[in-house]
C-alpha positions in Angstrom: 78.2 -15.6 -36.9 75.4 -17.3 -35.2 71.8 -16.0 -35.4 71.6 -15.6 -31.6 74.5 -13.2 -31.7 73.1 -11.2 -34.6 69.8 -11.1 -32.8 71.5 -9.6 -29.8 72.7 -6.6 -31.7 69.3 -4.9 -31.1 69.9 -5.3 -27.3 73.3 -3.7 -27.7 72.1 -0.8 -29.7 69.2 -0.3 -27.3 71.6 0.1 -24.4 73.9 2.4 -26.4 70.9 4.6 -27.4 70.3 5.2 -23.7 73.7 6.9 -23.2 73.0 10.6 -23.0 76.4 12.3 -22.3 80.0 11.9 -23.5 80.9 10.9 -19.9 78.2 8.1 -19.9 79.6 6.9 -23.2 83.2 6.9 -21.9 82.3 5.0 -18.8 80.2 2.4 -20.7 82.7 1.8 -23.5 85.6 1.6 -21.1 83.7 -1.2 -19.2 82.5 -2.9 -22.4 85.7 -2.8 -24.5 89.4 -3.4 -24.1 91.7 -0.6 -24.7 92.8 -2.2 -28.0 89.2 -2.3 -29.2 88.7 1.4 -28.2 91.9 2.3 -30.1 90.7 0.4 -33.2 87.3 2.3 -33.2 89.1 5.6 -32.6 91.5 4.8 -35.5 88.5 4.1 -37.8 86.7 7.3 -36.9 89.9 9.3 -37.4 90.4 7.6 -40.8 86.8 8.3 -41.8 87.2 12.0 -41.0 90.4 12.2 -43.0 88.8 10.5 -46.0 85.9 12.9 -45.8 88.5 15.8 -45.8 90.0 14.4 -49.0 93.2 12.9 -47.6 95.0 10.2 -49.6 95.2 6.6 -48.4 99.0 7.0 -48.0 98.6 10.1 -45.7 95.8 8.4 -43.7 97.8 5.3 -43.1 100.8 7.4 -42.0 98.7 9.6 -39.7 96.6 6.8 -38.1 98.8 3.6 -38.6 95.6 1.9 -39.8 96.0 -1.2 -42.1 95.3 -0.7 -45.7 92.6 -3.5 -45.5 90.8 -1.7 -42.6 91.1 1.6 -44.4 89.5 0.1 -47.5 86.6 -1.1 -45.4 86.2 2.4 -43.8 86.4 3.9 -47.2 83.5 1.7 -48.5 81.5 2.6 -45.5 82.1 6.3 -45.9 81.1 6.1 -49.6 78.2 3.7 -49.4 77.2 3.4 -45.8 74.9 5.6 -43.7 76.5 5.8 -40.3 79.6 7.9 -40.9 77.7 10.4 -43.1 75.2 11.0 -40.3 77.5 11.5 -37.4 80.9 12.8 -38.6 
């Protein structure tokens, strides 16, 4: 990924931080993302919650239809990351 794109993350996060209501977030993300992208993010949040609730990989894959590779990534983020722990 190019440095210019990585440097743009700050701008993206700044805009997101200005969203103050659930309705603002919905309008913004529906404009910014495709339905497939929103579905993928929703699927990851659901999987993270199930992991935190102690569900098995098999049950999570069955309930969310998430790929095992994506679930593995979500699992690493739940265990070692900061974001999921702070907001779920």
